[in-house]
N, C-alpha and C positions, 0 to 999 in steps of 0.2 A: 316404626322400627328404627332404632338408633343407627347412625351412620358408622360403618366399619372403617375407621381411619387407617387400618393396616393395609387396606386394599388400594393400590394406586389408582384403579379405575374410579373408585368413589372420591378420592382426593381430586382427580381431574374433573369429575362431574360437579363437585361442590364449587371448585374454582371457576369453572365455566359459567355456572348459574350466577355466581356473584358478579362476574364481569358483564354478563348479558343483562342482568337486572339494573346495573348502574345506569344504563341509557334510558331506563324507564322512569327514573326519579327526577322530579322537578324539571320536566322537559317542556313545560308550557306555562303560560300564565303571565301576569303583569309584573312579577318579581322573579323572573327566571333568567339566569345567565345562559341557559341552553335554548333560549328563544331570542336571539340577538336582534336588536332594532337599531343598532348603531355601528359605525365603522370600527371602533375600538372593541366593542363586544363581539363583533364578527371575528376579529383577529384572535381574541381570547378563546372563542369557541373552536376555531380551527386548531389552535394550540392544544386545547383539551382533547380533540379527536385524535390528533397525532400522538399525544402522550398515551392515550388509551391503547391505540394500535401498537405503539412501541412497547408499552408495558405488557400487553398481551403476548407479543412475540417472545419477550424474555421469559415470561411465565410459562409459555408453551415449551420453550427449549428446556427450562429447568425441570418441569414435570415430565417431559419426554425422557430426559436423562434418568429421572427417578424410576420411570416405568421400565426403561432398558435395564437399569441396575437390579430391579426387583425380579426380573425373569431368570429362571434357572437355566443354566447352560452346561452342557457337557461336550467337550471339556471347558473349564472356565477361561475367561479372557486372560491373555497375557498382560503383564504389567505395562508393556509398551503400548498395546492397543487401548487399554483402559486410560492410560495417561494421555494418549492422543485424543480420545473422546472427551475427556474432561477439559483439556486445553482448548479444543475448538468449540465444543458445545457449552462449556461452563464458564469459559473466560473470554475467548476471542469474540464469540457472537454477542454476548451481553455488552462488552466494551464497545463494539462497533455500533450497536443500536443506541447505547447511551450517548456516544459521541455525536451520532447523527441527530438525536433529540436536542442535545445541547447546542449544536450548530444551528438547527432550525429555530430554537428559542431565541438565540442571540440575534439572528437575522430578522425575527419577527418583532423584536422589542420596539423599534421605532414606530411600528403601527399600533402598538398597545399604549405607548406614551408619546404621541406625536408632538407634544409641546417641546420635547427634548430635541427634536430634529428639525422642526420648521416653525416659523412664526404663524400666528393666527391672523392672517391679513384680512379675512372676510368676516371675522367674528367680533365679539365684544367681551368685556370682562365683567361678569356678574359676580358680586361679592356675596358669599354665603357664610353665615356665622352660626356655629352650633351653640345653642343656649341650653338651659336646664328646664324642660326637655322639649325643645322646639327649634325651628330653623328660622333665622332672620335672613331675608333675601333682599339685596339692594341692586336695582337695575340702574345702570349709568345712563346719562343723556345720550341720545343718538338720533341722527336724522331730524333734528328739530324737535324731538320729543324730550321733555324734561325728565330728570331722574325721579325715581319713586321707590318706595319700599313696600314689600309685602311679606308674607310669612307662610311657611308650611305648604306652599304650592309653587312649583316652578314650571314656567312655560317656555318652550323652545321652538324655533322654526326648523322644519324638516329640511335636510339637505344643506344646512349651513353650520359651519363650525362655530362653537361658542366656547369661550374660555371662562374659567371660574377662579376667583380668588378666595381661597378657603381659610377661614379663621375660626377661633373659638373664644368664647367669653369666659369659660370656666375650666373644664377638664378636657381631656382628649376625647374627641368624637371622630367618626370616620364617615366621609362622604362616599356613598356608593349607590349607583343606579345600575343594578345588575343587567338590565336589558340594553343599556347604552355603553357601559364601559366598566373598568376596574375600580378598585378602591383607592382612596387617598386620605391619609390621616389629617385631622385638624388639630394642631398642637399649640398650646398656649404660648404666646409671645412670638409666634412664627406664622408667616403667610406661605401657604403651598399653592401651587398653580397646577391646574389640570384643564384639558379641553376635551370636548365631546362633539361628535358629528352624528346626529340622528339620521337614520335612513328610511324610517317609515313613521307615519303618524300613529297616535294611540295614547292611551293613559297607562302609566307605569308607576310602580311603587318603589320607593327608595328608603330602606331602613338605615338607621345608624348601625355601623358595623364594628363599633368599639364600645365595650361596656363602660357606661358613663354614670351609673347611679341606679337608684331604685326603679325608675320608670324607663330604663334603657329600651326595653322591649316595646314600649309605647311611644317611641320617638321615630317617626317616619315622615316623609313628605310625598306628595303626589307630583308626578312629572307628566305634563300634557304637551305632547309634540303636535304642532299645528302646521298647516300650510303657511308659507311666508306672508301671504296677504292677510290671512286671518290673524296671524301673530302681530303684524304691524298695526292692525286695527285695535287689537287688544291692548297693545302698549299705549296707543294714543288715548284710549278710554281710561286706562289705569292712571296715566299721568294727569288727566283732567280731574279725577276724583269723583266721589259721589255728590249728587245734588238732590237729595231726597227732600220731600216736603216735611216741614216741621211736624213732629208727632209727639205723642205722650211718651213713647219709648225713647226717643232722642232726649227729651227733657229729663227722664229718669236716668238715662245713661250718664248724663252730665251731673245730675243732682247727687247721685250715689257715689260719685268719685271714680267712675270707670275711666274717665279721660285722664286721670293721673298716671295711668300706665299705658293705655291704648290710644291710638289715633285713628282718625278717619279723614282722609284728604278731602278738603272742601267743606268740612264740618267742624273739626276740632284742630287743635295743635298736633304736630307730629308725635308719633308713638315714641315713648322713652324706654320704659322698662319691659313692657309686654309687646305681643305681636301687633302689627298694624292691621286694622280691621276693615280697610277700604274694600268694598265689593265682597265683604265676608260671605254674604249669602250665596255667591256663585262658587264658592269653594266646595270641593267634594267631601272633605272630612273636617272634623273638629278635634282640637287637641293634638295636632301633629299626627294624624292618621289613627287616632284612638277610637273615634265614633263617627258614624255617618252624620253629616251636617243637616240635622233636622231641628225644628223649633223645640221639640221635647228634649232632645239631647243637649241643646244649648242651655235650656233652663236647668237641667240636671247639673251641668258643669258649673253654671253660675252659683247654684245653691251650695254645692260641696265638691269642688274640683279635686280635693285630696282623696275622696272616696273613689274617684274614677282614675286618677293619675297620681299615685303616691309620690311625694317629694316635690310636687309642682310648687312654684313660688306664689301663685295666685291664691289669695286668702278666700275663705268661704264667706258667702253672703247669705247664709241661712237665716240671718236675722231679718231679712227683707220680707215684706208680705208676698205671698204667692202671686198676687196680681201685678206687682211691680216687676218681679222676675219674668213673668210671662210677657209683659209688655216690652221689656228690654230684649228678650229672646226673639220676639216677633220683629222688632225693629232691626236687629242684626241680620236675621235670615232674609229680610227684604232688601238688604243692601246688595243690589245686583247691577 
């Protein structure tokens, strides 16, 4: 039965359902701003709840006035009474609520962008660069551990603030980890700074939040928040690099020119054009969050990356024998 929009009760019911169902959308998961796992995300979540409550109060007042106006009265209201109702219910009340929301938002801003209000004394500066269509991540030297590069997977210690230096190699991208904090654009020729403090461990997804080309929707990275001790061990292992035994897959990786773009610490020269593949087999995804990191998917990506990720710079290697592709895929997925 179609909704009768002429009846105030139906309008009220429709609005109430819309507000109530808002809280049920995207309220959980590893890419949800409504399941905060960081100090900044918690501040944004509180702001969201306050805004919802404030908006609901204004909406209720307006709909209440509509319902009052729709009722038949004998005798009708005087002009003075009607003007008083409009002034208090339609003007004064919304203005007070909006002013309160604005005041709360301004007060909360330092918690949403803490870098603007205090230094990151206990953290570090990790450089993240948006590429087409993947993420280059550079970890600086710290506590005797050498600097190293990785790609498409970010690891952070829980309970410690980390600062990020955000850059882009081509067009505008946007750095956003919904469960940990708000967005920050990556603009050509400019370095933006943001900091985050994770409050619980877990694995979270971070999509690019600015349209950047054909495979924008296929550009994401995984964020793994670890205990500080585990994080320190991971950094030491990463800085040391892979030390695999010489295999046919490694020989083919070098022979077919993969080392011209990719690097594996301890095995080849540093990565230049493409992602660093050190400990590639331990990563959760392939192609910046596009596929699960399995041997079969790696082989598919090597054979024809354009079919999986349109616009990617990596050329197709479908001219290689299936045996060579399988051997390279096996070698890469065993780099752990």
